[in-house]
N, C-alpha and C positions, 0 to 999 in steps of 0.2 A: 414422635409423630402423633398428631391428634387423630383419634378415631372419628371417622365421618359419621358414625352411627350414634355413639353415646358421648363423644367429646373427651374421653379419657386420654391421658398422655402415656398410659402404661401399655406398651405393646412389645411384641417380639417378632423378629424377622424369621420367617419360615423358610424362605427360598430367595436367593439372589441370582440374577442372570444378567450377563453383559449383553448389551444390544448396540446396534448401529456401529459396528466396528470399534467398540470400546468407547464410543462417545457418550453413552448413557448406561445406567444400571436400573433394571427393573427389580423391585423387591416386593415379595408377597409378605404381608404382615398379618398378625393375629392379635386382636385386642385382648388383653389379659382381663379386663373388667367384664366385657359382654360376650366375648368369643367371636365377634364379627371379623371376617377376613376381608382385607382390602389391599390394593396395589399402590405402591408409590414409585416414582421415577426420580432419578438423580441425573442432572446434566451439569457439565462443566460450563460455568459462565465466564467467558473471557472478556476482559476489558478491551473495548475496541481501540484500534490504533487511530489516533486523532491528528488532525492537521490544524495548526494554529494560524489563523488568518492574520493579515497585517494589522487589522483593527482590534486584534485580541480575541475575536470569537474563535470557538473551537467547533470543528465538525469532523465526522468520521472520515477516514481515508477512503477515497472512492476510486477503485481501480478503473472503472468505466470512464470516469471523467479524465483521469490521467491518460488512458488509452486513446480517447477521442482527441485530446490535445496533441499527442504524438502522431496519430494518424493524419491529423490536419497538417502538421508540419511536413510529413513525408508524402503528402498527396502528390500524385503524378511524378514521383521520384522513382528511380530504378532500384527500389528496395523491396524484397519479398514481404508479403503480408505477415508471415510468421515472425519476422524480425520485430514487429511491434510488440507481440506477446513476450518475446525474449527481453526486450528493452524494459517493458513494464515490470516483469519479474525481477530483473536486475535492480531497478530503481526501488521497488518495494523492499527487497532484501537489504539494500544499502541504507534505506531510510530507517528500517527497524534497527539495524546495527548502529547507525549514527545517533539514534534516539537514546542509546545507552540505558535501556530498560524503562525509560519514562513513558513509553508508549505514545509519544507525540513528537511531531516535527513541525517546524515553521514552514510556511509556504515559500519563504526565501530559500531555505535549505533544500526543499523539495525541487524548486525551480532550478537551482544550481545543479542538482543531480541529473535532471532531465537534460539541461544544456551540455553537461559533461558527456552524457551518453550520445546525444545527437551529434556533438562535435566529432566523435569517433566514427559515427556511422555515415553522416552526410552533412556537408558544410552548408548546403542550401537550406536543408531542414533546420539546421542550427540557427541560421539567420532568420528564418521565418518564425521560429519559436521565440528567439531572443527579441524580435521586434514587438511581439505581443507581450511577452513576460516583462521586458524592461521598459515597455511603453514608449517606444521610439515615437517622437512627435514631429520629426522633420527629416529631410533627406540627409543632412549632415551626420546625424546619428547612424544611419545605415552605412554611409560611406566610411565613417570612422571604424565601425565594426568590421566591415569587409577588409579595410586596409590592415586592421589588426590581425585578421585571419591570414591575409597574404603574408604578413611579416612572420607569423608563426610557421606557416607552411615553408617559407624560405629557410627559416632556422632549422626545421626538421629535415628538409631536403639536404642542406649543407652538412648537417651532422651525419646523415646517412652516407653521404659521399666520402666523408673522412674516415669512415670505419672500414 
């Protein structure tokens, strides 16, 4: 560590103290050249979790943006507000696991995670989110998606009846 008084690189640590619940370390140092005492701080610098957009740009993962999209899909639905936070936490955890240590995920993968969670929670919210995410451009795309949901519902209902 360079001494702020004389610029020497020769110092020794006199005292170390953990701060902010182990998030940082405060060190008191003594310059061996001039005897000046100074304080340094060490912080862990985490690489942010990134989202890769369709055009290749990267931007930091934004929980708020994800939460707003999910809230919009669930608007006026009989789902408790606390469920949004739960869904966002599940999606963030799944995204980090799915990234396999690369600390980034594509918007396509992230969108599919959202759709998967919304499908389990509320089918109307699923359709709302899918219409924006998949950029439905006409009524036929809505109808196709709703029919697909009905078919899957029928399959699940029949398999539950057989057990």
